[in-house]
C-alpha positions as CSV (number, residue, x, y, z in Angstrom):
1,X,-0.3,0.0,0.2
2,X,1.2,3.4,-0.7
3,X,0.4,7.0,0.3
4,X,1.0,9.8,-2.1
5,X,1.3,13.2,0.2
6,X,2.7,16.4,0.8
7,X,4.5,17.7,3.6
8,X,1.7,20.6,4.3
9,X,-1.4,18.4,3.7
10,X,-3.6,18.1,6.5
11,X,-5.7,15.5,4.3
12,X,-2.5,13.6,4.0
13,X,-1.6,13.8,7.8
14,X,-5.3,12.5,9.0
15,X,-4.9,9.8,6.5
16,X,-1.3,8.5,8.0
17,X,-2.3,8.9,11.3
18,X,-5.2,6.8,10.9
19,X,-3.7,3.9,9.1
20,X,-0.7,4.3,11.9
21,X,-3.0,4.2,14.7
22,X,-4.7,0.8,13.0
23,X,-1.1,-0.6,12.5
24,X,-1.6,-0.7,8.5
25,X,1.5,-1.0,6.9
26,X,2.3,1.8,4.0
27,X,5.0,3.8,1.7
28,X,4.8,7.1,2.4
29,X,6.0,8.8,-0.9
30,X,6.4,12.5,-0.6
31,X,5.7,14.1,-3.9
32,X,8.1,17.4,-3.2
33,X,10.9,15.1,-3.8
34,X,9.6,12.8,-6.1
35,X,8.8,14.1,-9.4
36,X,8.4,10.5,-11.2
37,X,5.7,9.8,-8.5
38,X,3.8,12.8,-9.0
39,X,3.7,12.4,-13.1
40,X,2.6,8.6,-12.1
41,X,-0.3,9.7,-10.3
42,X,-1.2,12.3,-13.4
43,X,-1.2,9.3,-15.7
44,X,-3.4,7.2,-13.5
45,X,-5.9,9.8,-12.3
46,X,-5.4,13.4,-14.3
47,X,-4.0,16.8,-13.2
48,X,-7.2,16.9,-10.9
49,X,-6.2,14.7,-8.9
50,X,-6.0,15.9,-5.2
51,X,-3.4,14.2,-2.5
52,X,-3.5,12.2,-0.3
53,X,-3.5,9.6,-3.3
54,X,-3.8,6.1,-2.0
55,X,-2.6,3.1,-3.7
56,X,-3.7,-0.4,-2.9
57,X,-2.9,-3.3,-5.2
58,X,-4.1,-2.1,-8.8
59,X,-6.2,0.7,-7.5
60,X,-5.6,4.2,-7.0
61,X,-8.0,6.8,-5.5
62,X,-7.8,10.3,-4.7
63,X,-8.6,11.1,-0.7
64,X,-9.5,14.3,-0.5
65,X,-11.3,15.5,1.6
66,X,-10.0,12.7,3.9
67,X,-12.9,10.3,4.6
68,X,-12.1,7.7,7.2
69,X,-15.1,5.5,6.2
70,X,-13.9,5.2,2.8
71,X,-10.5,4.5,3.5
72,X,-11.6,1.8,6.0
73,X,-14.3,0.5,3.0
74,X,-11.1,0.4,0.6
75,X,-8.8,-1.5,3.0
76,X,-11.5,-3.9,3.3
77,X,-11.9,-4.7,-0.2
78,X,-7.8,-5.7,-0.2
79,X,-7.5,-9.0,1.6
80,X,-3.4,-8.4,1.7
81,X,-3.7,-5.3,3.9
82,X,-4.1,-6.4,7.4
83,X,-5.2,-4.3,10.6
84,X,-4.9,-5.3,14.2
85,X,-7.8,-3.0,15.3
86,X,-11.0,-3.3,13.2
87,X,-11.6,0.6,14.2
């Protein structure tokens, strides 16, 4: 699982905090220091994509504004993502 984020994005901070609290492993990819990742997001989602962008398996979606219910549902769709807490 990958989280494409920026240092200044509040929704990014909320998404990463949510995942950490549930012990979900993820790779944090900071777009400020990774222009290739930014290009990859634009290729997949278009220029209107807003951070954070979450990639789980072959699915990629923007989670702006941050929505804990949507993220929970997306995580539940992928059996490879394990959480220690169901909340």
